N, C-alpha and C positions, 0 to 999 in steps of 0.2 A: 198639606193633608196627611194625617197619620194613616199609614197603611196597616201597621202592626203596633200594638202596645203590649208589652209584657211587664208585669209587676210582681216582683218577689218570687220568681219561679225557681224551683229546685228540682234536681233529678239525681237519683242514685241507682247504682246496680249493686244489689246486696248491701254491704256495709260501706261500699266505696262511693262517696259523693262525686258526681261529675261536675256539677256547678250548684251553688247555693245562693238563694235570695238575690238573684240578679234582676235588674230592671232596665229596660231599654225601649226605644221607639225606632221604627223604620218609617221614614217619611218618603213621600213621592219624590222620585228622582235620585234617591240615595244609591250609591254604588259601594257596597260594603264587602270586604273580605274578612273571613274568620280564620285566625291563626291559633294553633294549639298543638300540643303533642298528641300522637295517636292514643286513643283511649280516654281523652279528656272530654268527650261529649260533643264534638263538632257536628257529626252526622245526626246524633240524637236531637240536638237543638234544631237543626234544619227540618227534621221530621215533625217535631212539635209545632213549628211555625207553619208547616204544610198540612197540619191536621192529621198526620199519620201516627202520632204518639201524643201522650198527655204528660204534663209535669206532675211530679209527686205533690207539689204544693205551689201556690201562686196562681195567677190568672193570665191568660193570653186572649187578646181581642183582635180579630181580623175585621177590617172595615168591610161592610156588606157589599160595597161597590167594587171591591178588589178581587181579581182572579189570581189565585196562587198556582204557579206551575213549578213542579219539582223534577229536576233531572238527578237521578240517583246513580251511585257507583255500581249497583247491581240491578239493572233495569228488569222489570217484570213485563212479559209479553204473553199474548195468547199463542202458545207454542205451536198449535196446529194450523195457525193462519199464516198467510204470506207476509212478506215485508210490507207490500202495498196496503193490505188490510190493517196491519198494525199501525202504520204511519197515519192512515186516514181513518182512525177509529172515532174521531171527533163527531159528535152528533150535530151537524151543521149542514145546511143545503149546499154550500160551496164545497165543503169537504166531500160530501157524497158525489157531487158532480165531478170533482177532481179525481176521485177514486175510480169512477166509471170511465172517465176520459183516459186516464193512465192505463187502465186495464185494456181498453180497446186498442190504443196506440201501441201497447206492448205486445198485443196478440199477433201471431204470425199470419193468421187468416182473418183479416179485418172485415167486419160486416159494414159495408158502406152506408147502409140505411141507419144502423145504430150510431155510426160515427157522425152522420149528419144531424141526427137527433140530439146527441150530446153536445155538439158544437153550438147548435141553436140554444140549448139550455145554458151553456157557458156564456153565450152572448147575453141572454136574458138576465143572468145573475151578475154580469160584469166581473166574471171570474178570471179573465185573462191576465190581468196584472198580478194576481196572486199566483196563477199558474207559472208565470215567469219566475217569481220568487221561489216557488217550490222547486222548479228545475235548477235554479242556482244553488239552493241548499243541497239537493241530492247530488248534483255534479261536484260541488266543492268537497263534499264528504265521501266521494267515490262510492256512491250507492247507485247501482245500475240494474241489477237483476231483481226487479220488484216482485216477480212471481215466486221467488225462492222462499221456501218455508223457513220461518225464524229458527226452528229447532235444528237447522243444519248450519247455522252461522257460527263463526269463531267468536271468541271473547271480544276481540277488537271490533269486528263487524257489528256485533250486538250493541256495543257502546255507541258506534257511529249512527246506527239506525235509531237508537233511543234519543240521541242528540237531535237528529233530524226531526223526529216525532215531536220533541219538545219545542223546537224553534218553529215548526209549522203550526203547532197548537196555539202558540201565543199570537200568531198572525191572525187568527180568527177573532181575537179580542182587541178591539180598537182603543180601549181605554183601560187605565188602571190595572196593569199587570205587574205582579211581584214574581220575578223569575228567581228561583232558588236552584243553585247548581252545585253539586258535590263532585269535585275533581273532573271538570268537563274536558280538560286537555289530555287526559290519559288515552292512549291508543290513537292519538291524532299525530300526523306528521307535521313538520314545522310550517309548511305551506297552509295546512288546514287551520293550525293555531293562529297564524297571522290573519287569515280570512275571518276566523271567528272573532278575533279582537275588533276588526273593522266592522263586522256585522252587528255586534252588540253595541258598539258606539253609535251606530246609525239608528238603532231601534229605540223607541220611546218606552223603555221598561225600567222598572226599579229592580235593582240586582243585589242579591245576597249570595255569596259563593265561598266555597272552600277550594283552594288550589295550592299546589306546591310550586307552580310555575311563576317565578317572581317577575319576569318580564310581562307575562300575561296579567298578573295582579296589578302591576303599575299601569298597564295600558287601559284597563277597564274599571279600576276601583280608585277611590280617593279617600276612603276611610277603612281602618283596620280595627277589628275587634279581636282582642286576645283573651282566651280563656287560660288562666294561669292559676294552678291550684283549683279552688272552687270559685274564684272570683273572675269578673270580666272587666277588662280595661279598654278604653276607646282612644284611638290615635288618629289624628287627621294627617293626611299626606301619604307619600309613597313608602315602599318597603324600607329604604335606607333611613328615612325620617323615623319610621317605627322603631328600628333598631337603636337609633340614637336616643329616642325618648324612653324606650324600655330600659336602657342602661342607666339613664338618669333616675328613672323610677326605682330601680332596684337599689341604686346607690343611696337614694333618699330613704327608702324603706329600711335599709340596713342601719342607717344613722339613727332612725327612730327606734329600732330595736335595741341598739347599743345604749341609747338614752334611757329606754325603759328598763334595761338591765341594771343600770346605775341606780335608778329610783327603786327598783325591786330590792336591791341589797340593803338600802337604807330602811325601807318599809319592813323588810323581813326582820331586821334587828329590832325595830320598834314592836312588831308583833310578838316577838319572843319575850320582851320585857313586860307585856301587859298582864295585869291580874285577871283572874277568871270573871269577876264581876265587872261588866263593861257598861259604860254610859252610852246614851244614844249617839253622842258626838263620836265616841270611839267606834261604835258599830258602823257609822258612815265611812270612817277611815278604813275599817276592815274590808267593807265592800269594795272600796276603791283599790285596796291592795290586791284583791283577786283579779281585778281588771288589768292592773299593771303586770301581775304575774303572767297572765295570759299573753300579753303583748311581748313580754320579755322572753317567753319561751317559744316564740314564733321562729320558724326556720324558713329561709328562702331556698326553695328547691330549684336550683339552676345547674343540675349536674350535666356534665358533658362527657362524650366519649373522648378520652385522651390516651393515646397509645404510642409508645415508641417501640416499634417492632424490631426484633433481632432476626432479620431474614438471611437466608443463604445468599452470599454475594454472587452476582451475575458474572460469568466469565466473559472473555473477549467475544465469543460467538453467542448470540442470543437466538434470534430466529431469522433464517434466510429463505426467501422465496425466489426461485429461479425459473423463468419462463413457465409460469403456472397457468394452465388452461382448465376451465371448468364450465360445463354446460349441462342443462337439463332439456333434452330434446333440442328444439330450435332456440331456446332461451339461453343466451351466453351470459355467464357470470363474470369470468375472468378470461382475458384473451392475451396470454403471454405476459402475465404480471411479474415484475421484478421488484424486490425490495429487501433491504437488510435492516432489521431493527437494531438500535443501539441502546446501551445501558441508560436507564433513566428517561427514555423517550416517552412522550405523551401524545397520543394520536386520537383524534376524534373521527368517528365514521358517520357519515350522513348519506342520505339518498332516499328515494321514494320506497314505499313498502313494496317488497317483492324484487328489489334491485339486486339482492344477494348479500346484504350486510351480515345476516345471521349465518349464512353458508360460509362466508369468509372467516368469521371468528371460530366456527366449528372446524374449518380446515387448519387454522393456526394450531388448534389443540389436537389435531389429528383424529377428530371425531368424524370427519368427512374426508373422503379421499379425493384428490385432484384427478382429472382425466389424464394429464401429462405434466411434465415439469417436476421440480424437486422442492420440498419444504424441509429444511434441515433445522432441527431443534437443538440448542446448546445443551451440554450435559448438566449444567447447573440450574437450568430453568425449572421453576416450580409454578405451574399455572394455578391461578385462583379465578373461578368463573362465577360471577353473579348474574344468573340468567333470568329470563322472563318467565320461565316455567314455575318459579316460586319455590317454596320449601317442599322438598321431596322426602317422604318417609313411608316406610312399609308398615310400621306398627305405631300405635298411638302412645308414645312415651311422654314422660314429663320432660319439661324443658331442660333441666339440669342433666337428666339421663341422656338426652339426645346429644348434648355438647360433650359429655364425658366419653361418649363412644368414639369421638374424634381424638380427644387427648384429655389427660387429667390436668395438665398445666400448660401455660403459654409463656414462651421465653421472651424476656425483655432485653433491650439493648445494653442495660447496665449490668447484665449478668444475673439479675433476679428472675423470678417467675411470678405469674399470676395463676391462682387456681381457677378452675372452670367457673366456680361461683363468683369469684371476684371479677372475672372477665365479663360475666353476665351483668353484674351490677354496673360496670362501666357503660354497658349498652342499655341502661335504665330498666333492667329487670330486677325488681326488688327480691329479697329472699323469699317472700310469699309467692310472688309470680313465678319463681323458678320451679315451683312444684305444680304449676298449672300444666294440664295436658295440652299437647300441640293442637289438637282439634278445637280447643276452647279459645285459642288466640285469635285476635282480630286480624284482618288482612294486613294492616300496617304492622302489627306486632310480629306476624309471621315473616314479613319482609325484613324487619329489623333483625330477627333471629337468623334468617338466611344470610344476611350480610355478616353477621357476627361469626357464623360457622365458616364462611369463606375466608375471613381474615384469621380465624383461629388456626387454620392450616398453614399460616405463615408463608403466603406465596410471594414470589419476587417478580411475577409477570401477571398483573391483575387485569382481567377482562370484565368490564361492567356493561351488561346489555340492558338498556332502559332501567338504570338503577333508581331513578327518581320516582317512578310510578309507585304510589301507595306509601311512600315515606313522607312523614310530616316535615314541615319546614325546620323545626329545631334540630331534628335528626339529620336532615340534609346539610344544615349549616355545620354541624359537627363533623359529618362525613367529609365535606369539602375542606375543612380545617385539617383533618387527618391526611387527606390525599395531597394537600399542599406540601406536606413534609415527607410524602412516600418516596422512597429512594429507588423502587423498582420500576419496571416498565408498566405503562398504563395505556390500555386501549378502551375507549368509551364509545358505545353506540347509544345515542340519546337524542330525543327531540326537545330536551330542556335546554334552551339557548343560554340561560344564565349559567347553568352547570358547566356547559361546554366552554363558554367564554372564559370562565375562571380557571379551568384546569388543563386545556389542551394547547399545544404549541403549533400543531399543524393538523390538517384533516385529509382523509381519504374521502373523496366525493364520488359515490357510485352513480354514474350518469346513465347507466343502462347500456345494453348491447356489449358488455365486457369492457366498457370504458371506465377507468378509475383515475380521477384527477387527484394528484398530490398538491393540495393547496397550502401555501405557507401563511398560516394565521388562524385565528379562532373563527367561530361561526359568524359573529357580527362583521368581521373583516370580509368573510366570504360573501355575505348578503350585499354589502356595499359594492364589491366587485361584480357580483351577479347582476345587480340592478343597472350598473354602468354598462355591462355587456348587452343587457336587454335594450337599453336606450340606444346604443350604437347600432344594434341589429335593426331596430325599428326605423332609425334614420336611414340606414342603408336600403331597407325595403321601400321606404317612401321615395328615396332618390331614384332607385331602379324603376319604380312604377312610373314616376314622372318622366324619366328618360324614354321608357317604352311608349308612353302616350304621345310624347313629342315626335318620336319616330313614326308612329302610326298616322299622326296628323299630316306628316310631310309626304307620306306615300300617296301615289295617285289612286283615286277610287277604282275599284275593280269593275270590270265590265258587268253591267247589270244583267242579272239572270232573267230569262223570259219564262213566263208561265206556260205550262203545257195546256193542251186543249181541255183536259179534264179539270185542271186547276182554274182555267178561265170560267168554265161552266159553274164550278163550285163557288167562285168569287161572285158571279152574277146572281146565283141562287141565294147566297148569304145576304146580299144587298137587298133582295126582295123580302127575306124573312125577318130581318132585324126590326123594321118599322112595325110589323105585325106583333112581334113579341113585346116590344115596348108598349104598344097600344093595349095588349092583353094585361100586361103588368099594371098599367095605370088603372084599368077597369077593376082588376082584383083589389088593388089598394083602396079604391073608392068603396067597394063592397065591404071590405073589412072594417071600414070606419063607421058602418051602420050599427048603432047601439042595439037595435031590435033584431039583429040577425041571429037566428037559432044557432045553438052550439054545434050541432052536427054539421050544418052548412058552413059555419066558420072553420071547422076542422078541415073540411074538404077544400075550402078556398085556400087555407094556409098551406096544405099539402101541395096544391097546384102552384101556389106562389113560389114555393121553394124550387119546384121543378122548372118553372119559367125562368127564375133568377139564375139557376145553374146553367140552363141552356143558353140564355142570353150572354152570360159571361164567357162561355166556351166559344160561341160564334163570334163575339166581338174580338176575342184573342186571335182566332183563326183569320178573321177579316184583316186584322193588323198585319199578320204574317204575310198574307197574299198581296196586300196593298203595296208592299215595298217593291214588288216586281210587276205590278199591273200597268 
């Protein structure tokens, strides 16, 4: 079944084409990832398919039986409403019941009557299975304060709420859902990303997504669409297979261009020899000449950031931390932490949000003071900090002006220099783009410029805090290639498992309460070790429980407790009341089955039925308690 059909669609911003005359289908069960440089139209294409934008030309058809759900990079909410009201905005009886149930259970002063009513409604709608799924989604995404106003949330919290909203929305649609996701793993920790992989693989949805997380891409997608230039190419398989097939395509494309150039030279010579009066046959060859000319003058744009930096050499002493303590109130970040960084060291930092990772890297740079202990910085250390805050500027300059305020030239290892403009071109900023104002850059372009300006300062101790967020895959690949050959110290805080695996030698794992584990290996090694530890702990708990149960069964039964006089009276009274309540319940059930019963009387009987059922359950439970000692 075709979910989406697009024929010959094109889209441009001003004179710049994003994509031209592309045709494709999305079929039921497809799991597709879109790969392209920032500014190539990935997000625009997603919005066109979601009906939020239209192509300049061409046609898009969405099957009338298909529901399209879009998760965006910059989610829109009703800012004055709570997290709860935004998540359950969906116009559906189950959504309304869940919203009311969550509101009552979240309330400090619960109304017992309203709670009973909503529980009855949840029973009638069969909503409990879905409620369990909602609890799982909210719990895994660390969303708990549902009555908090959306306009008070941080950027990361907003993304997680939007993701929860999208996943819950598609749960109301039992058939034919096209889920479109734009960078869903941004602002998620590794545990959340792994859970999302598993969740999406369990759901019956057709998926189209943009992501920079290559492990996530491989886990949930089996087809890659690449927008290159203004064309689209399709590759089946994982990310590694895509890179191999792309390299073969470019090689083949280059061979065709070279062949066209050879033909072009011959045809050009023929064109110059032709008289002005031309025959029909000659005109046909002339038309063919212009086609060959067009092909011969093609250029394959596959520019990459390639730099050999001339950095200040690190001395013997880099950064030393001695008995460092840091707390915020009762929250302990470091508890007597000792470590000495060595030249060329590559450290990854992981841990749950709020464990102190950002505080730690701020302390390294002396932006945050320790409570006690010493942090000694070597005289030759030049820090470069690529932070989550993004590009910071006080006035809206042009790109080239912003870079020139740092330095006019960049020193190279071979003794030469690059001008600010040449440096910008290496980072894929064309001469025209260099005169764009900072405020006009896309989020990804701002991230690329931020990275460029960090490197332009020529640091020898580079700190990257979530560097992969908002960078496209081609730029990420280039950054990784550059960092492979980086001679300085490297500290990376990242949730991108592929990025960490490729670049770090060992990791600081912030486990909470001031505990920092120095783990020898990359992230994948750590997860293997962690799962093995979890398995051993589970086995130990099971063995301990079994041992405790065996000991308990060997112990002599304790002397039976005797009922007090009042408890005996209560026990006897309950034994008399239980048959009466059961009889009344049977009578009420019979009356409710009468089809001619007036509505008002039915309502009264239903109310009494609920009271009798609750009283019966309470007395049966108490009878069981007392019967143990009777």
